[in-house]
C-alpha positions in Angstrom: 113.2 112.5 77.2 113.8 109.4 75.5 113.3 106.9 78.6 111.8 106.5 81.8 113.3 103.9 84.1 110.4 102.9 86.6 111.6 101.4 89.8 108.9 100.3 92.5 110.3 100.2 96.0 109.3 99.1 99.4 111.6 99.2 101.9 114.6 99.5 99.5 116.6 102.7 101.0 120.1 100.6 101.2 120.0 100.2 97.7 119.1 103.4 96.1 122.4 105.2 95.8 123.6 102.3 94.0 121.3 101.6 92.2 121.2 105.1 90.8 125.2 105.0 90.7 125.2 102.1 88.2 121.7 103.2 86.2 123.1 106.4 85.1 126.3 104.8 84.4 124.3 102.2 82.1 122.5 104.7 80.2 125.0 107.4 79.7 124.3 108.7 76.3 120.1 108.0 76.5 118.3 111.0 77.5 116.8 108.6 80.6 115.5 109.7 83.9 114.6 107.1 87.0 111.5 107.4 88.7 110.8 105.6 92.2 107.5 104.5 92.9 107.5 104.1 96.9 105.4 102.4 99.0 107.7 102.3 102.1 108.0 103.0 105.6 111.6 103.2 105.9 112.4 106.2 104.9 112.9 105.1 100.7 111.3 108.4 99.5 114.0 110.9 101.4 116.8 108.8 100.4 115.9 109.0 97.1 115.5 112.8 97.3 118.8 113.1 99.0 120.6 111.0 96.0 118.7 113.3 93.3 120.5 116.2 94.2 123.8 114.8 93.1 122.6 112.3 90.6 124.0 112.6 86.8 120.2 112.2 85.8 117.0 113.4 86.4 115.8 111.2 89.4 112.3 111.4 90.8 110.3 109.9 94.0 106.5 109.5 93.8 105.5 107.9 97.4 102.3 106.6 97.4 99.8 107.0 101.0 97.7 104.4 99.7 99.9 101.8 98.2 96.6 100.0 95.8 97.6 96.8 94.2 101.0 96.3 95.8 103.8 96.2 93.1 102.0 96.1 89.9 99.7 99.0 90.9 103.1 101.1 91.7 104.3 100.4 88.1 101.1 101.5 86.6 101.0 104.4 88.8 104.7 105.1 87.3 103.3 104.8 83.9 101.5 107.1 84.3 103.6 109.4 85.4 106.5 108.9 83.2 108.0 111.7 81.0 108.9 109.4 78.1 106.8 106.5 76.3 109.4 103.8 76.7 109.5 102.6 80.1 112.2 100.4 81.3 110.6 98.8 84.9 113.2 97.3 87.2 113.3 95.8 90.9 115.1 98.3 93.2 117.3 95.7 94.9 119.7 95.1 92.1 118.5 91.9 91.3 118.0 93.3 88.1 121.6 94.7 87.1 121.1 98.3 85.3 123.9 97.1 82.7 120.9 95.1 80.7 119.0 98.3 80.2 121.0 99.5 77.1 120.3 95.7 75.6 116.7 96.0 76.2 116.3 99.8 74.7 118.3 98.5 72.0 116.0 95.6 71.3 112.9 98.0 71.6 114.5 100.5 68.8 114.3 97.2 66.2 110.5 98.5 65.9 109.1 94.8 66.0 108.2 94.5 69.9 106.0 96.6 72.2 107.7 94.3 75.3 111.2 93.5 75.3 111.5 91.4 78.4 114.9 90.5 80.3 114.5 86.6 80.3 116.6 84.2 83.2 115.6 81.3 80.8 117.2 82.4 77.1 120.4 82.3 75.8 123.0 83.1 78.4 120.4 84.1 80.8 120.8 82.7 84.4 118.4 82.9 87.8 122.0 82.3 90.1 120.9 85.1 92.3 118.1 83.1 93.6 119.0 82.8 97.3 118.9 78.5 97.3 117.8 75.3 95.7 114.5 75.6 96.8 113.8 79.1 95.3 115.0 78.1 91.9 112.8 75.2 92.1 110.1 77.0 93.2 110.5 79.9 90.3 111.3 77.2 87.7 107.9 75.5 88.9 105.7 78.7 89.0 107.3 79.4 85.9 106.2 76.3 84.0 102.3 76.0 84.9 102.2 79.9 84.2 103.0 78.8 80.6 101.2 75.8 80.8 98.0 78.1 82.0 98.5 80.4 78.8 100.1 78.0 76.1 98.9 80.6 73.6 99.9 84.1 74.9 103.2 83.0 76.3 104.3 80.3 73.4 107.4 83.0 72.6 108.0 84.0 76.3 110.2 81.9 78.7 110.3 83.9 81.1 107.1 85.6 82.1 107.6 85.8 85.8 110.5 88.3 85.2 109.9 92.0 86.6 112.5 93.2 84.3 110.9 94.5 80.8 110.6 97.5 78.4 107.4 98.7 77.0 105.9 101.1 74.9 103.5 102.8 76.7 101.7 104.1 74.1 100.7 101.0 73.0 99.1 100.4 76.5 95.7 100.9 77.5 96.0 101.0 81.4 92.4 101.0 81.8 92.7 97.3 80.7 94.8 96.6 83.6 94.1 95.1 86.8 97.5 95.0 88.9 96.7 92.6 92.2 100.5 91.9 93.1 103.9 91.6 91.9 103.7 89.8 88.5 102.6 93.1 86.3 104.3 91.9 83.1 102.3 88.5 83.0 99.0 90.9 83.5 100.2 92.8 80.8 100.6 90.0 78.4 97.9 88.3 79.4 95.2 90.9 79.2 96.8 92.7 76.2 98.0 91.8 72.5 101.2 93.7 72.4 104.4 92.0 71.0 107.0 90.7 73.1 111.1 90.1 72.4 113.3 88.5 74.7 116.6 89.4 75.6 118.8 87.1 78.3 119.9 88.5 81.8 121.8 87.5 84.7 119.3 87.5 87.7 121.8 88.7 90.5 122.2 88.8 94.1 120.2 91.3 96.2 122.9 94.3 97.3 121.4 95.2 100.5 118.1 94.6 102.4 115.8 91.6 102.9 114.0 89.6 100.4 110.3 89.8 100.1 109.4 86.8 99.1 107.2 85.3 101.5 104.3 82.2 101.6 101.9 85.2 101.6 103.3 86.5 98.3 102.9 83.4 96.8 99.2 82.9 97.9 98.7 86.3 96.1 100.7 85.0 92.7 98.2 82.0 92.9 95.2 84.0 93.3 96.3 86.4 90.5 97.0 83.5 88.4 93.2 82.2 89.0 91.8 85.6 88.0 93.8 85.7 85.0 93.0 82.6 83.6 89.4 82.1 85.1 88.3 85.7 85.9 86.2 86.3 89.0 84.1 83.4 88.6 87.1 81.3 89.7 87.9 82.8 92.7 84.6 82.8 93.5 84.3 79.1 92.9 87.4 78.6 95.2 85.8 80.8 97.8 82.6 78.8 97.6 84.1 75.4 97.6 85.9 76.4 101.0 82.2 77.4 101.9 80.5 74.2 100.8 83.3 72.3 102.7 82.7 73.9 106.0 79.1 73.5 105.2 79.1 70.0 105.0 82.0 69.3 107.6 79.4 71.2 110.1 76.5 69.3 109.3 78.3 65.7 109.8 79.8 67.6 112.9 76.3 68.3 114.4 74.5 65.3 112.9 77.0 63.2 114.8 76.8 65.1 117.9 72.6 64.5 117.6 71.6 67.7 116.0 68.5 67.2 113.6 70.1 67.1 110.4 67.7 70.1 109.3 69.1 72.2 112.0 72.1 71.3 111.3 71.9 72.3 107.7 70.6 75.9 109.2 73.4 76.4 111.4 75.8 75.4 108.6 74.1 77.8 106.2 74.3 81.0 108.4 78.1 80.4 110.0 79.5 79.7 106.0 76.8 82.8 104.3 78.8 85.0 106.6 82.3 83.9 106.2 81.7 83.2 102.7 80.8 87.2 102.4 83.9 88.4 103.9 85.7 86.6 101.8 84.3 87.6 98.6 85.2 91.3 99.9 88.5 90.5 100.5 89.9 88.5 97.4 87.0 88.6 94.6 85.0 91.9 94.3 87.6 94.1 96.2 88.1 96.2 92.9 84.3 97.0 92.6 83.8 98.0 96.4 84.5 101.7 95.9 82.3 101.9 93.3 79.4 100.0 94.7 77.2 100.9 97.6 78.4 100.7 101.3 79.4 97.7 103.2 76.4 97.3 105.7 74.1 97.8 102.5 76.0 95.1 100.5 76.4 92.6 103.6 72.5 93.1 104.2 71.7 92.0 100.3 74.0 89.2 100.3 72.8 88.0 103.8 69.2 88.3 102.8 69.8 86.5 99.4 71.9 83.8 100.6 69.2 83.3 103.3 66.1 83.1 101.0 68.4 80.7 98.4 68.9 78.3 101.8 65.5 78.9 102.5 64.6 76.8 98.8 67.6 74.5 99.1 67.4 73.1 102.3 63.5 71.7 101.7 65.1 70.3 98.4 67.7 68.8 100.4 65.2 67.6 103.2 63.0 65.8 99.9 66.6 64.6 98.6 67.3 62.9 102.1 63.4 61.8 103.2 62.4 60.9 100.0 65.4 59.7 97.9 67.0 58.3 101.1 70.4 60.0 100.0 73.3 60.9 102.6 72.6 64.1 104.3 76.2 65.7 103.4 75.7 64.4 99.9 72.5 66.1 99.5 74.2 69.5 100.7 76.8 68.8 98.8 75.0 68.9 95.4 72.3 71.5 96.4 75.3 73.9 97.1 76.8 73.2 93.5 73.5 73.8 91.7 73.2 77.0 94.0 76.7 78.2 92.6 75.7 79.8 89.5 73.2 81.7 91.0 74.8 83.3 93.7 77.7 84.3 91.4 75.6 86.0 89.0 73.4 87.6 92.1 76.6 88.9 93.5 78.3 90.3 90.3 75.1 92.0 89.1 73.4 93.2 92.2 75.8 93.1 95.7 78.1 95.0 93.8 76.4 96.5 91.4 77.8 100.4 90.9 75.9 103.2 92.7 73.6 104.8 90.6 72.9 102.3 88.3 
């Protein structure tokens, strides 16, 4: 097999037959297969099996019961299951026109690139298939932000947000990837040193079904971008910052209501300790939970440590207020900032330490 076309799908049953028809026509003369990696609940996998019986090329489907890592996780799973080293990744909604696949493959065969991405922003490329002016503005803006955050890695990449690309997976160590969302190409380029080339393509209209774009997806992208750029510490800092704001707000509110500032600080600390732990579980250390101890042991060690830290921090804060005359919200903010590095180190090395270590 010369080529595996990996198509991650989530509720795209209405697009399967047309995608297979157009792809088969586009890759005529290439020993290729189509591999759907499906996370759907609408019968997409059954539709792939139905279409496969009469398709002019091999068509397979792998339905994931546990869709870890979202679309990016599906793509990585497709790489593992592919029959060919060279894979083309494309969406299942036909906004990535299959007719561009031969250009991607031809550029790969030149031998000077490990990845060939289809770009909306080079040569005759176009983003006309985006739904409206707002979507086009968001796309341009997120593209600019991403390139600004990785100026060296992306200096020759005009469209790091595209999900349409060819890759030589024999050059890729899948263990280095940590897919968390739908921008898997960005993940690959940032985490590896693979050579990248581009070909233009025209982003088309969706053939059938509804767009998966949402504010939630946007938030996941920003989270992915922060982790790629700064690692877990950045996400830890964001959550710690939110906790610090909540802590200061609770202290201010309670002291304004006549509660002594020490009691206000204790109450604020307990509330934010629990809230921060739950957010860390969900957004920062999610990929480490399976190898770590059980939930309640993680919670207990985090809770005890943070209370010990607070037991040290609050007297220091009290000294800053009583001896130095510093406003209590400011003293709270300063002591929380100092505690940040200690908290991150403890959680990384102790709370989420793999079992048996």
